[in-house]
C-alpha angles and dihedrals in degrees: 000000000000090000092053092050091047091053090047098048091046091053097246092123134023131240095266093051091046091055092049093049094047090052091047091050091053089050092049090055091050096245119171126174091232097049106021113210122346112264092001122117099182096079111057131196123293135187108262114257096019125117089256089061103091091206097050121114090241094053095044089046091050091052094049095042092048092051091044090054093048092047091050091052092048090051090049092051092047090057094056115113135175087264096052091045090052092051097038108023098163143047130217120213106231138176113241097167133028114221122206091259108031116204122230102254091177088069093044093048091050092049093048092047093050090049091059098033089248091289106181093346137105123236098208100043134039090247127120139157114270090245094048116126089224089088091059090046091053091051092046092054100247108198094040101290112156102187096076128115099225092238123127090223138058141323083040092177137029113281091350098145089216128129145155133278122190116244116204124226096255094053094043091053092045088055090054098255117145104228100160095103104040107149129208089241095113126170114299114261107238110165099081093037096049113027091157091062090047089052092050091052092047099046102023129260091265090062106044111048 
């Protein structure tokens, strides 16, 4: 499973092929929603077709979409230079998709901001410097949230529908954000370096050992 996700996030295979391979891997290991894996007690039974069913379209789609979102953010971070940081020193957290049960990101933003004393972040807008620790706090679930992915970049949480939008220097300054000392020390890129951790986050720690 880790190998499939590694091939997908590195661009070797597309989303459709990744879904097919993930399904085939589950079949090869004898997984069934009713019985889990043979001789394994960690994965219990699930109603077929539900999100708890590891072989369901919804669950496979969630895994692929989550990893696609993480890979896109990693690529975006890798493209940042001193010039782009000077022109666009901040990000805005934006909603690009509305899930069936939207989370309250006002509460999450407030909790993350409090956790880092609002260092490089605004209280009244989802805008923060690109080197602000608030992004790490969001991904780590500051405030006690347990559905996060522990990444300092979107999607931050499973099926969140949230992403980044560049904020240019003029707008950031007009909002009252101090962007004169933004450094190129951006969040560490973790997907390529730690595919096993990405797989655990995508499938659950009880699934990927």
